[in-house]
N, C-alpha and C positions, 0 to 999 in steps of 0.2 A: 903796774899799768902795761897793757899789751901794746907793743909798737906795731905800726902798720908796715907791711913789707913794701918793697919798691913797686911791685906789681899792684898791690892794693892802693898805694898812693897814686900810681898812674891811672888806674881805673877810676878812682874818685875824682881826680882832676879832669879826666876826659868826660866823666858824667856831668860835672858842673859846667864845663865849657860847652858841652852839647846842650845842656839845659838852657844856658844863657843864649845860645844861638837860636834855639827853638823859641824862646820868649821874644827875642828881637824879631824873628820871622813872623810870629803871631801878631805882635803889636804893629808891625809894618803891614802885613798882608790882610788881616781881617777887616780893619776899618776901611781900607781902600777897595775892598772887594765885597762889601756887605750886600749890595743889591744882588750880585751874582750868587752869593752863598744863600741868601734868602730864596732866590728863584730856584736854585738847585734843590733845596730842602722841600720847597712847595711842590715841585713838579716830579719828583722822583720817588714818591711813596716810601717804601721800606728802605731803599738806599738813602734817600734823603734823611729819614729818621736815624739811620745808622751814622751818617755824617754828623748829624746834630749831636748824638751821644759822644762821638769822638771829639767834636768841637768843645763840648763841656770839659772833657778830659784835658784837652790842650789849654783851655782857659784857666784850668786849675793851676797852671804854671805862672799865670800872669795876675796882675791886679785888675784886669778887665772883668767887670761884673757879668754874671751869666743871666741875671734876671730879665734883661731885654730879650734874650734868646728864648727864655721860657714863655714870655708874653707872645712873641712871634709864633712859636710853635702852638700855643694855645689858640691863637687866631686861625692858624692853618688847619689844625687837626682836632681841635676841641680840647677841653680842659682835662679829661681823663687821660688821653694819649699824651698830652703835654706833661702831666704829672708823672707818668711813667718814664717818659724820655728824660725829663729834667732830673727825676730822682735817680735813675740809673746813671745818667751822665755826671751829675754832681757827686755821686758816690765814687764813680771812676776818678773824677778829679781829686777827691779826698784821698784815694789810694795813691795817686801820683804824688800828692803833697806829703803823705806819710813816708813814702820812699825817699823823698828829699830829706826829711827829718832823720830817717835811718842813716842816710849817707853822712849827714852832719854829725851824728853820734859816732859813726865809725871813724870819721876823720878827726874828731876832737876828744874821743873817749869821755863824752859829756856825763854819762851816768856816774862815772867815778868822781867827777868834779862837782856835781850838782850840790852837794852839801855845803860848799863854800860860797854859794850864791848869796847876795845880800837880800835883806827884807824877807827872808824865809822862802824865797822862790824855789829853793831846792826841795821844799816839802810840799809843793803842789800835789794834790791827789790825782795826778794825770791818769793813773791806772783805774781810777774809780769810774764805774759806769755813769754815776750822777754827774761827775765833772765832764766826762766825754760828751754827754748829751746836752747838759745845760750851758756849758761854756761855748758850745757850738752855736747857741742861739744868740750870742752877743753880736749885735749888728756891726757891720763893717768887716773887719778882718778876723773876727772871732773864729769862724770855721777854718780858715787857713791856719791860724795860730794853733788851734787844737790839733789839726791834722799833722802839722810839722812837729809839735810837741809829742804827740803820740808816737811818731816815728823815732824821735830822739830818745824817749823813755822806753822804747821797745814794748809798747802795749801789745799783747797778743792779738794777732790779726783777726781771729774769730770774734773777740770782744770789740775790737775796733770797728769791724764791718757793721755789726748790728747796732752799736751805739751811734754810728754815723748815719745809718739808714733811717732811723726814727726821725730825727730832726730834719734830715735832708728831704725826705718824702713829704713831711708836713709843710716845710717851706716851699717845696715845689708845688704842692697843691694850692697853697695860698696865692702864689704868683700866677699859676696857671688859671685858676678859677677867677681870681681878681682881674687878671689881664683879659680873660675871655669876657667877663662882665663889662669891662671898659670898652672893648671892641663892640659889643652889643649896644652899649649906651651911645657910642659914637655913630653907629649905624642908625639909631633911632633919631638922633639930631640931624643926621645927613639927609634923611628923607623928608 
């Protein structure tokens, strides 16, 4: 088993402390400033869209769902743009989660210990494209769990990106088009 150097341990600890601080900041900042964030995204065109993509990436560090953001963007820019922004943003979030998993692996040497896990968990086919695509579709924390596991198991990044993009863009389209439809329905009843 490979031991971590003092420098590697320090970097890993700093990474996790920094991540925790970012999570606390997001959980504190985003809900308290949601109207201002919505207004910025709505009124700043391309810059607002870029902020939305980055917000998805940051939300990937938290348990705050991104679906309301997708519905908002769908209402502001239409379902096609919302699908693109949410797909890119949630893929960015998945890459952030993957790197968290890679840090967990580096810190724990998980790959070397996985065979000792109970209930056959060490034999999960995490490197399989089927697992990476379909397990991501499990509602709730499925996508986050798959992303972290992929990082822990050192799934090659090229495989990880395309298997992440497929269900991520499909899910983004469902929420973008569904949210846009709800907004249209609400307008119909409002008049």
